[in-house]
C-alpha positions, -999 to 999 in steps of 0.1 A, spaced: -45 586 254 -19 570 276 -44 542 283 -50 536 246 -12 535 239 -8 511 267 -36 489 254 -22 489 219 12 480 233 -3 450 252 -21 438 221 10 440 200 29 420 226 2 394 226 3 391 188 41 388 188 39 361 214 12 342 195 33 343 163 64 331 181 45 301 196 30 293 162 65 293 146 79 271 173 51 246 168 60 243 131 37 240 101 2 227 106 -24 212 83 -28 237 54 4 256 62 33 242 41 67 243 57 97 260 41 116 226 38 86 209 21 87 200 -16 65 221 -38 46 190 -50 43 154 -37 44 122 -58 30 89 -45 40 57 -63 18 27 -61 11 -7 -79 -5 -4 -113 -35 17 -123 -67 -2 -115 -55 -19 -83 -71 -11 -50 -38 4 -37 -37 28 -66 -73 39 -60 -68 43 -23 -38 65 -28 -56 86 -54 -79 94 -24 -50 101 -1 -35 125 -27 -68 143 -29 -68 148 9 -32 160 9 -39 185 -19 -71 197 -1 -60 199 35 -21 199 36 -18 226 10 7 208 -13 -3 194 -47 -1 156 -46 -3 131 -76 -2 93 -79 19 73 -103 12 36 -109 42 12 -113 47 -25 -119 49 -33 -82 69 -31 -50 104 -32 -65 95 -6 -92 78 17 -67 105 15 -40 132 21 -66 115 53 -76 112 63 -39 149 55 -32 160 75 -62 141 105 -47 117 107 -77 88 104 -52 81 113 -16 57 85 -6 49 50 -18 25 22 -13 43 -11 -3 31 -45 8 46 -60 39 69 -83 20 82 -55 -1 88 -33 29 105 -61 48 129 -70 19 134 -34 6 144 -20 40 170 -48 44 181 -50 8 174 -87 5 154 -110 -18 141 -90 -48 159 -59 -35 194 -74 -32 206 -57 -64 190 -23 -55 203 -24 -19 187 -11 12 159 15 9 157 40 38 120 33 43 99 47 71 63 37 78 35 63 78 0 47 78 -22 20 65 -34 -6 58 -57 -27 38 -54 -63 26 -39 -72 -7 -55 -103 -21 -36 -125 -46 -64 -128 -71 -65 -162 -90 -91 -159 -117 -99 -182 -146 -122 -180 -176 -154 -200 -170 -148 -220 -202 -112 -229 -193 -119 -261 -174 -100 -246 -143 -118 -251 -110 -88 -255 -88 -50 -247 -88 -43 -283 -98 -63 -277 -130 -35 -254 -142 -18 -284 -158 -15 -280 -196 -32 -245 -194 -20 -209 -200 -16 -188 -169 -4 -152 -170 17 -137 -142 53 -132 -154 62 -96 -148 98 -87 -139 99 -59 -113 66 -69 -97 81 -86 -67 49 -95 -48 33 -109 -80 63 -131 -88 68 -143 -52 31 -151 -45 25 -167 -79 56 -188 -75 45 -198 -40 11 -209 -52 26 -230 -80 52 -246 -57 27 -254 -31 9 -276 -57 41 -290 -72 31 -277 -106 64 -262 -118 69 -267 -156 35 -283 -160 17 -254 -177 25 -224 -199 35 -192 -180 27 -161 -200 42 -127 -197 21 -96 -188 29 -59 -189 6 -52 -160 -28 -56 -145 -47 -42 -175 -29 -65 -199 -37 -95 -177 -74 -86 -175 -76 -79 -212 -59 -112 -220 -85 -130 -199 -114 -112 -215 -100 -119 -250 -92 -155 -244 -54 -150 -247 -49 -168 -214 -69 -193 -194 -61 -178 -160 -44 -149 -143 -27 -143 -110 -24 -108 -97 -23 -91 -63 -46 -62 -56 -68 -47 -29 -105 -57 -31 -129 -42 -56 -103 -29 -80 -120 -12 -110 -104 -35 -136 -116 -66 -117 -151 -53 -114 -151 -46 -152 -138 -81 -158 -165 -97 -137 -192 -76 -153 -182 -83 -189 -167 -119 -188 -178 -152 -173 -150 -160 -149 -143 -183 -119 -126 -173 -87 -101 -201 -81 -97 -210 -44 -65 -220 -27 -68 -250 -2 -58 -247 34 -30 -273 31 -14 -252 3 -18 -220 22 0 -235 52 29 -245 30 31 -210 16 28 -193 50 55 -216 65 79 -204 38 67 -168 37 52 -157 70 39 -124 56 18 -143 30 -12 -153 50 -48 -166 44 -71 -139 32 -107 -147 25 -124 -126 -2 -160 -121 11 -188 -133 -11 -203 -104 -32 -171 -85 -35 -174 -88 -73 -204 -93 -96 -212 -129 -99 -190 -140 -69 -215 -158 -47 -192 -176 -23 -162 -167 -1 -129 -173 -18 -99 -184 3 -67 -169 -12 -34 -156 2 -24 -120 7 -4 -94 25 -11 -62 42 -1 -29 26 8 5 39 20 40 30 57 45 34 82 73 29 119 80 31 139 89 62 148 123 47 113 136 42 106 164 67 90 154 100 65 182 98 53 171 64 48 135 74 31 146 106 7 168 85 0 139 60 -6 114 89 -29 138 107 -48 147 76 -55 110 68 -68 100 102 -87 131 110 -105 130 76 -110 93 77 -147 93 68 -140 114 37 -111 91 28 -133 60 32 -158 74 8 -132 76 -20 -125 39 -26 -139 6 -13 -105 -7 -1 -102 24 22 -130 9 42 -105 -14 58 -83 14 71 -86 19 109 -63 38 132 -68 13 160 -47 -14 143 -24 7 122 6 0 145 2 -38 142 21 -37 109 57 -41 122 82 -46 94 101 -13 92 108 17 115 81 44 117 88 80 105 92 105 134 64 126 120 40 96 121 52 87 156 45 122 168 9 119 157 4 84 171 19 95 205 -7 124 205 -34 98 201 -20 76 229 -12 47 205 25 46 208 40 26 237 73 14 252 72 -19 233 70 1 200 100 22 212 121 -9 216 110 -23 183 118 10 166 153 10 180 158 -26 167 146 -17 132 168 14 130 198 -7 140 190 -32 112 190 -4 86 225 8 94 
């Protein structure tokens, strides 16, 4: 009897010790922390873009493995999405490198909004600035925009406005064609299908659903940007670089198309709990095969180059995971300190 009592006492002590260790380690995948929100919202570019589709996949993983319901909301673009994030109406966002750079520092398109306390989490895939014309428009190059209708004017879509303006300026085409307003990607695609515009410019990850539908239903041309123009653009905007859309990305696209683009990533705010960001980061990378099966643009995501995107400071929860994987180093520590100083 005494032996049994002693054994039970030992087992109880072990159980108490295990529970204390678990508590000290904080919440893990599938175990929501007490300071976590009851639901997570992720804001992205418009419905139909690659970034939207990728983050629908990420939201699915979060709901399945982190134990918190996650949803995705499409917005006009970087400025709109990061405004929602700053106003604490969402916990995570997708942002391209230009939006992150300007938003964190409160410059450019974000001067009126002011600094957004951004922190990097994960990513990324390329965002291609699509330049597409109707096959019957007579447009074969950017110079052929003269006298035509081109749709890209959308206030609040900072990357769209910056990249489209850069393309036009690199060809000295200001005021030489009609610029049309759009309410978003779907409106632009519909306008091209219906003949309400001759060409559109819109940034998106590869193989966005609306672009696939457009290429399937309408005769279009993928309008290239020449190397000389791309150099002019990159000299002015270093984060806008040459991005070649591989042949076969879309139905009927038989050749590589040289465009410009940026990288994109998942970001959050500085006040989001470290344990939550750690759980989201871990879930993404440890279920990467499942994630890649959810959207074509997710095929580009790779943990090996995730820390090459260096525009804003990383969230401590993300840093914790990357340290565990041996990816974080002293150089990144110095960069982190510099970025944090910029944000003060």
